[in-house]
C-alpha positions, 0 to 999 in steps of 0.5 A, spaced: 433 488 456 436 484 461 441 491 462 435 496 462 431 491 467 437 491 472 438 499 472 431 499 473 431 495 479 437 498 482 434 505 481 428 503 484 430 509 490 431 514 486 424 513 483 421 512 491 417 505 489 418 500 494 425 501 497 429 496 500 435 496 504 439 494 497 437 500 495 439 505 500 446 502 500 446 503 493 445 510 494 450 511 499 456 508 494 454 513 489 454 519 493 461 516 497 464 514 490 464 506 492 461 504 484 467 500 483 466 493 487 472 488 488 469 481 490 470 474 490 462 472 492 458 467 496 452 465 497 450 470 503 452 475 497 448 473 492 442 477 494 445 483 494 450 482 488 444 480 483 443 484 478 447 490 479 444 497 476 449 499 471 453 505 474 456 500 479 462 496 476 464 489 479 471 487 479 472 479 481 478 477 484 479 469 485 482 469 491 480 474 497 487 476 498 487 478 491 480 482 492 483 486 498 490 487 494 486 490 488 482 494 493 487 496 497 491 499 491 485 501 488 484 506 494 492 508 494 492 510 488 485 514 488 487 517 495 479 515 497 476 509 500 475 503 495 470 498 497 471 490 498 465 485 498 467 479 502 464 472 503 462 470 511 467 466 514 471 463 509 472 470 505 474 474 511 479 468 514 482 468 507 483 476 507 485 477 514 493 478 512 491 483 506 486 486 511 493 487 516 496 490 510 491 495 508 492 497 515 499 498 515 499 502 508 493 506 510 489 504 505 481 507 507 477 501 505 470 499 506 469 492 507 461 489 507 462 481 509 456 477 507 453 474 513 448 467 514 440 470 514 438 473 520 432 470 521 435 464 523 442 466 526 441 464 533 441 457 531 448 458 527 446 454 521 451 453 515 455 458 513 454 462 519 460 466 520 463 468 528 465 475 524 466 481 529 473 479 531 475 475 525 480 479 523 482 482 530 484 489 531 486 490 523 480 493 522 479 500 524 471 499 525 467 493 525 459 493 526 454 488 525 448 493 524 442 492 529 436 493 524 436 491 517 435 499 516 441 500 520 445 498 514 446 503 509 447 508 515 453 503 518 456 503 511 455 511 511 459 511 517 464 506 515 467 511 509 468 516 515 471 511 520 476 509 514 477 516 512 478 518 519 483 512 521 486 511 515 484 503 514 480 497 513 472 499 516 468 492 516 460 492 516 457 485 517 450 484 513 446 478 514 443 476 507 436 477 508 438 485 510 437 487 503 431 485 501 428 489 508 425 495 506 428 501 508 427 506 513 425 513 510 423 517 517 429 517 520 436 522 521 442 518 516 447 515 521 453 519 519 454 526 517 453 528 509 460 530 509 467 530 514 472 535 514 479 535 517 483 540 519 489 541 515 493 546 519 498 546 525 497 549 532 501 556 532 504 553 539 507 546 536 510 550 531 514 554 535 516 548 539 519 544 532 522 550 531 526 552 537 528 544 537 531 545 530 533 552 530 538 550 535 541 545 531 548 545 529 547 539 525 540 537 523 537 532 519 531 529 516 527 522 516 521 521 512 516 516 511 510 513 508 505 518 511 509 524 507 507 521 501 503 526 497 504 532 493 503 538 497 508 534 503 513 533 498 513 540 497 513 543 503 519 537 505 523 540 499 522 547 502 524 545 510 530 541 507 533 546 503 531 552 508 536 547 513 540 544 508 540 537 511 540 530 508 534 527 508 533 519 510 528 514 508 525 510 514 527 503 513 521 499 511 517 505 508 511 502 504 512 509 500 517 515 499 516 521 503 521 525 499 523 526 492 529 521 491 533 525 485 533 531 489 540 533 491 538 533 499 536 526 499 541 521 503 538 514 501 534 509 506 535 508 513 538 501 515 533 496 519 538 495 525 541 499 531 547 498 530 547 501 523 542 506 525 546 510 530 552 510 526 548 513 520 545 518 525 551 519 529 553 526 525 547 529 527 544 532 533 537 534 531 533 529 527 526 531 525 522 524 523 516 526 517 510 521 517 514 515 520 514 512 527 521 512 531 524 507 528 522 501 524 527 496 525 526 488 524 532 484 527 533 485 534 539 488 537 541 491 543 542 499 545 539 505 543 536 508 536 541 513 536 548 515 540 546 520 546 547 527 544 542 526 538 535 529 539 529 526 535 522 529 535 517 527 530 511 529 525 505 525 524 498 525 523 497 518 525 496 518 533 498 510 533 506 512 530 506 519 534 505 515 541 510 509 540 515 513 538 521 515 544 522 521 542 523 529 546 518 532 542 512 528 539 507 532 535 500 530 532 498 534 526 498 534 519 505 533 516 505 538 509 502 543 514 507 542 519 513 542 514 510 548 511 510 553 517 517 550 519 519 552 513 516 560 514 518 560 520 526 557 520 531 562 517 536 560 512 541 556 514 548 557 512 551 550 511 555 546 506 550 541 502 551 533 504 554 529 498 548 528 493 546 520 493 548 517 487 546 510 485 551 504 484 553 503 478 550 497 473 554 490 475 559 488 470 555 484 465 554 477 466 559 472 462 557 466 458 554 461 462 553 466 468 545 468 470 543 474 471 543 478 477 538 482 480 542 488 479 542 487 472 534 487 472 534 493 476 539 497 473 536 496 466 529 498 469 532 504 472 535 506 465 528 506 462 522 507 466 520 514 466 519 519 471 512 519 473 513 511 474 510 507 480 514 502 481 510 496 486 515 492 490 515 485 493 522 482 493 524 482 500 531 479 499 533 484 493 528 490 496 535 494 499 538 493 492 531 496 488 531 502 494 539 503 491 536 503 484 529 505 483 529 512 485 522 515 486 521 521 483 514 523 484 508 521 489 506 515 489 513 512 486 514 507 490 509 502 494 510 496 498 507 492 503 508 495 509 506 489 514 511 485 511 507 479 509 506 477 502 501 477 496 499 484 495 504 486 489 500 483 483 493 486 487 496 491 489 499 494 482 493 492 478 489 496 483 493 502 483 493 502 475 486 501 475 486 507 480 491 512 475 490 509 468 495 515 466 501 512 470 505 507 468 506 501 473 511 496 474 511 491 479 518 488 481 516 481 485 520 475 487 517 469 484 516 466 491 512 472 493 508 472 487 505 465 488 502 468 495 497 472 490 498 470 483 490 469 482 490 477 481 494 476 474 487 474 472 484 480 474 489 484 471 488 480 464 481 480 465 479 487 466 484 489 461 489 493 466 496 494 462 502 494 467 508 490 467 510 484 472 517 483 472 519 477 476 525 475 479 525 468 478 531 465 483 527 459 484 527 459 492 526 463 498 532 467 497 531 471 503 529 465 508 536 461 505 540 467 507 537 468 514 538 461 516 545 461 513 545 468 518 542 463 524 548 458 522 543 453 521 541 449 515 535 451 511 529 444 511 526 447 505 527 445 498 528 450 491 522 450 487 526 451 481 521 447 477 515 452 478 513 455 471 511 462 473 510 464 466 506 458 464 502 460 471 501 466 468 499 464 461 494 459 464 491 466 468 490 469 461 496 474 462 501 474 456 508 472 459 515 471 456 521 467 460 527 471 460 534 467 460 539 472 458 541 480 459 540 481 452 533 477 452 532 482 458 534 488 455 530 487 448 523 485 452 524 492 456 525 496 450 519 493 447 515 494 453 517 500 457 516 505 452 509 503 451 508 503 459 503 508 460 499 507 454 498 499 455 491 496 455 493 489 457 498 486 462 505 483 460 509 479 465 517 477 464 519 472 468 526 473 469 531 467 471 537 470 476 542 467 480 539 467 488 542 474 491 548 472 496 548 477 502 542 481 505 542 487 509 536 491 510 
């Protein structure tokens, strides 16, 4: 009876009886495919969320960072906007780091943030939020509708803003707005359909063709903006036409090219001296779907040696604008690469040596702890071709790139912002969006603690993925950076934290893995059925801290 009543209340809009702003908003959700709501609710959201209609799914996250991470993974997996609902200042404030990650990961999110009752906002009552600027510049759009009746249109426009600018769009809604009568006598505040051009201007193609056609030794660099099947196919055509090596951008959140292709040449280093050395053999470098160039430690000098010309193609205006290049083209990468592959003649050249992952490390001796390489090599031998690897293990990321190659689009996913707390929630959201794809999250123990609450959501909603925690008992990357700076780290180890125990407290099946034999047995059991799992599994793998680090 309760479910039927909720359906009736939620569908009053279709009956045309006493339609409220809430009813009209639910219709927007249905039109825009926003029927899964990720949330950690508070009192300002109760009027909106109570008695949800049966066709809207509520997914609870136990922390707002996890909520946004779940929604981010869901949006990336679907390739469409996802919906998050946050609670006024506390909720939005807790989620700001995750919102920054969503922006850098190009994830289209619609975020509804609750606000105190509009009728006494002027007095700043308890739970009033100063929300418009709380997330800074990371949202692509923020709106507090002037009237309650403008809320549905604002959410519809937020969908467009999130897609167009590829990031989170926020709508702030006072709690009493939901029960206000809907306005049926005005136009919608956003277009019914939004179409984006998928072509490239012929003059731009000619400029790019001239840039590459005169090169004696061209190379390609790809980034997260090239990670989709159409762009992968176009890049393969272009690379094979040029017989050019293809490098992955450093700190790329996604892979822009099939990494088992014979022309793939590895990930670029993240400091200028090594970058200059890597690109020195080439006279023309075309960067596709990435900025020029993402780095981490500051070092002096240019990105490339004199004589190395650089051009960039991206549909991200910010990437194009901040790239110091000879030629920048703002255009869809797939269209640009496909047009170039048709326009350029087949180049006669010797193919570069294909990239080969390093051999697995020697087995640990008696009493020796495993290395991260043992875990990554074992995964590489077992993961299926279409596996999605979600990474958040900073000190071991370079070796992960060497061993776990992305062989299909969305084969690799990481947090582009670099902040921690994304992987557990993000991988859960991806698996929810793509239940047919096997998903494994490779996460450092320190990283896991920033978003471990998302394990509850994975377990509660039956999301079947594998979490592999590389447990070295501390912040290994910080230890290595402190050593590089020539000082002593003031922070202690935390090897007394029981990650497997925490996982079990959140309802997630978990095992502590101490030996190489236990690791292989656990992976042999878990990986073959990964695509059909209906419950998450966490392997808390004890490893020795990685001794060196070169991003």
